[in-house]
C-alpha positions in Angstrom: -33.7 -13.2 6.7 -32.1 -15.2 9.5 -32.7 -18.4 7.6 -31.4 -16.9 4.4 -28.2 -15.9 6.3 -27.8 -19.4 7.7 -28.4 -20.8 4.2 -25.7 -18.6 2.7 -23.2 -19.8 5.3 -24.1 -23.5 4.9 -24.2 -23.2 1.1 -20.7 -21.8 1.1 -19.0 -23.7 3.9 -20.7 -27.0 3.9 -22.1 -29.8 1.7 -25.4 -29.9 3.6 -28.2 -29.4 1.1 -30.0 -26.2 1.8 -32.1 -23.8 -0.4 -29.8 -21.3 -1.9 -31.0 -17.7 -1.8 -29.5 -15.0 -4.0 -26.6 -13.4 -2.2 -27.5 -9.8 -1.3 -26.7 -7.1 1.2 -29.1 -8.3 3.9 -28.3 -12.0 3.9 -24.5 -11.5 3.6 -24.3 -9.0 6.5 -24.0 -11.7 9.2 -23.2 -14.8 7.1 -19.8 -15.2 8.7 -21.6 -15.2 12.1 -23.5 -18.3 11.1 -20.3 -20.1 10.0 -19.8 -21.7 13.4 -23.2 -23.4 13.1 -21.5 -25.7 10.5 -19.2 -26.7 13.4 -22.1 -27.8 15.5 -23.2 -30.1 12.7 -19.7 -31.6 12.6 -19.8 -32.1 16.3 -23.3 -33.8 16.2 -22.1 -36.1 13.4 -19.2 -37.2 15.7 -21.7 -37.9 18.5 -23.9 -39.9 16.1 -21.0 -41.9 14.7 -19.7 -42.6 18.2 -23.1 -43.9 19.2 -23.3 -46.2 16.2 -19.8 -47.5 16.8 -20.6 -48.2 20.5 -23.9 -50.0 19.5 -22.2 -52.2 16.9 -18.9 -52.6 18.7 -17.0 -51.6 15.7 -13.2 -51.7 15.8 -11.2 -48.6 16.6 -9.8 -48.4 13.1 -13.3 -48.0 11.6 -14.4 -45.6 14.4 -11.4 -43.5 13.7 -11.9 -43.5 9.9 -15.5 -42.3 10.5 -14.4 -39.5 12.7 -11.7 -38.5 10.2 -14.1 -38.5 7.2 -17.2 -37.0 8.7 -16.0 -33.4 8.8 -15.0 -33.8 5.1 -18.5 -35.1 4.3 -20.2 -32.2 6.2 -18.0 -29.5 4.6 -17.5 -31.0 1.2 -13.7 -30.6 1.7 -13.9 -26.8 1.1 -11.3 -26.0 3.7 -9.0 -28.8 2.5 -8.8 -27.1 -0.9 -7.4 -24.0 0.8 -5.0 -26.1 2.8 -3.7 -27.7 -0.4 -3.3 -24.4 -2.2 -1.5 -22.8 0.7 0.8 -25.8 1.0 1.9 -25.4 -2.6 2.3 -21.7 -2.2 4.4 -21.9 0.9 6.6 -24.6 -0.5 7.5 -22.4 -3.5 9.4 -19.9 -1.2 8.5 -17.3 -3.8 7.7 -13.6 -3.1 4.2 -12.8 -1.8 2.9 -11.8 -5.3 3.9 -15.2 -6.8 2.4 -17.0 -3.8 -0.9 -15.3 -4.4 -0.7 -16.4 -8.1 -0.2 -20.0 -7.0 -3.3 -19.8 -4.8 -5.3 -19.0 -8.0 -3.9 -22.0 -9.8 -6.5 -24.8 -10.0 -3.8 -27.4 -10.4 -2.7 -29.5 -7.4 1.1 -29.6 -6.9 3.3 -32.2 -5.4 3.6 -30.5 -2.0 -0.2 -30.1 -1.8 -0.6 -33.9 -2.2 2.2 -34.7 0.2 0.8 -32.5 2.9 -2.7 -33.7 2.4 -1.6 -37.3 2.8 0.4 -36.3 5.9 -2.6 -34.5 7.3 -5.0 -37.4 6.8 -2.6 -39.9 8.3 -2.1 -37.7 11.3 -5.8 -36.9 11.7 -6.9 -40.5 11.3 -4.3 -41.7 13.8 -5.4 -39.2 16.3 -9.1 -40.2 15.7 -8.2 -43.8 16.3 -6.2 -42.9 19.5 -9.0 -40.7 20.9 -11.0 -42.3 23.7 -14.5 -41.2 22.7 -15.9 -40.4 26.1 -18.8 -37.9 26.5 -16.3 -35.3 27.7 -14.0 -35.9 24.7 -16.9 -35.7 22.2 -18.1 -32.5 23.8 -14.7 -30.9 23.6 -14.2 -31.9 19.9 -17.6 -30.5 19.1 -16.6 -27.2 20.8 -13.4 -27.2 18.8 -15.3 -27.3 15.5 -17.2 -24.2 16.6 -14.2 -22.4 18.0 -12.1 -22.9 14.9 -14.8 -21.5 12.7 -15.5 -18.5 15.0 -11.8 -17.6 14.9 -11.6 -18.1 11.1 -14.5 -15.8 10.6 -13.2 -13.3 13.1 -9.9 -13.1 11.2 -11.6 -12.3 7.9 -13.4 -9.3 9.4 -10.5 -8.2 11.6 -7.2 -8.7 9.7 -6.0 -7.1 6.5 -6.9 -8.9 3.3 -4.4 -9.9 0.7 -6.5 -8.6 -2.2 -9.7 -6.9 -3.1 -11.2 -9.9 -4.9 -12.1 -13.4 -3.9 -14.5 -15.0 -1.4 -12.8 -13.7 1.7 -13.2 -10.1 0.3 -16.8 -10.8 -0.7 -17.7 -12.0 2.8 -15.7 -9.3 4.5 -17.1 -6.5 2.3 -20.7 -7.8 2.7 -20.4 -8.1 6.5 -21.4 -5.6 9.1 -17.8 -5.8 10.3 -18.2 -4.1 13.7 -21.2 -6.2 14.8 -19.7 -9.3 13.1 -16.5 -8.9 15.2 -18.5 -8.7 18.4 -20.7 -11.7 17.6 -17.8 -13.9 16.4 -15.7 -12.9 19.5 -18.6 -13.9 21.7 -19.0 -17.1 19.8 -15.3 -17.8 20.1 -15.5 -17.2 23.8 -18.5 -19.5 24.1 -16.6 -22.2 22.2 -13.5 -21.8 24.5 -15.7 -21.9 27.6 -17.4 -25.1 26.3 -14.0 -26.7 26.2 -13.9 -26.4 30.0 -16.7 -28.9 30.5 -15.1 -31.8 32.2 -11.3 -31.8 32.5 -9.7 -28.4 32.7 -6.2 -29.6 31.6 -7.4 -30.8 28.2 -9.3 -27.6 27.8 -6.2 -25.5 28.5 -4.1 -27.6 26.1 -6.7 -27.3 23.3 -7.0 -23.6 23.8 -3.3 -23.0 23.8 -3.0 -25.1 20.7 -5.6 -23.1 18.7 -4.2 -19.8 19.8 -0.7 -20.7 18.7 -2.0 -21.8 15.4 -4.0 -18.6 15.1 -0.9 -16.5 15.9 1.0 -18.4 13.3 -1.8 -18.0 10.8 -1.9 -14.2 11.2 1.9 -13.9 11.0 2.2 -16.2 8.0 -0.7 -14.5 6.1 0.9 -11.0 6.6 4.5 -12.0 6.0 4.1 -14.6 3.2 1.0 -13.4 1.4 0.4 -9.8 2.3 -2.9 -10.5 4.1 -5.8 -12.9 4.6 -7.5 -14.9 1.9 -10.1 -17.6 1.7 -7.5 -20.2 1.0 -5.5 -19.1 4.1 -8.7 -19.2 6.2 -9.2 -22.9 5.2 -5.5 -23.6 5.9 -5.9 -22.2 9.4 -9.1 -24.1 10.1 -7.7 -27.5 9.0 -4.5 -27.0 11.1 -6.4 -25.6 14.1 -8.7 -28.7 14.3 -5.8 -31.1 13.9 -3.7 -29.5 16.7 -6.7 -29.2 19.1 -7.4 -32.9 18.6 -3.7 -33.7 19.1 -3.8 -31.7 22.4 -6.9 -33.5 23.5 -5.4 -37.0 22.8 -2.1 -36.0 24.4 -3.9 -34.9 27.5 -6.0 -38.1 27.6 -2.9 -40.3 27.5 -0.9 -37.9 29.8 -3.6 -38.2 32.5 -3.2 -42.0 32.3 0.4 -41.8 33.2 -0.4 -40.2 36.5 -3.4 -42.3 37.5 
């Protein structure tokens, strides 16, 4: 049953090919708890790409492009879909009911395209600027785990916007009390892992993700009336962007004082 639970999480939140069991009460109970495992795969893919780039002496622009695209390849872009939908909904400045309708619209609006382009430019630039030391790669790997633990924790802890959709399916199928405990411990482990090596970058990354999480909870409640699957993806994309920005900023900031 553990493997089925992991397969449900990877089947929903990644593009990694795994056997797909029929979703049921038992394998859905802790599926969100397995969600951070996808983050480990993203972190390992960064380590592998960094090793290839070092071996072949590839230029920074190609190294950064690989770092930028690997999480998309691992996840299949599932979180970017939510990011795009929420971008369109927020840009509408409509009441919460209308915003929830926009999230259901399969069409991609102008603001979604604009903000996706802006996201990829920013993320690619940060990936190029990052100095891929062992410490930095460890911290980025931990950030992939931390963002997913917090995303899952929000789904089983915060009010939902509606009684349908994937967020509701995973929340309703979860053993919420135990899932909250497991995901909290996983988030704590991810935050602790950030502390390996330099403490200042760890503090910067942790503050960045907590500010994004606070904004996520506030925006979800105020603008949409609760959490949804699209909002969870919106949070995860922004959390990883800002944690990477904090890490790069700390790397270059340390250089100013050495």
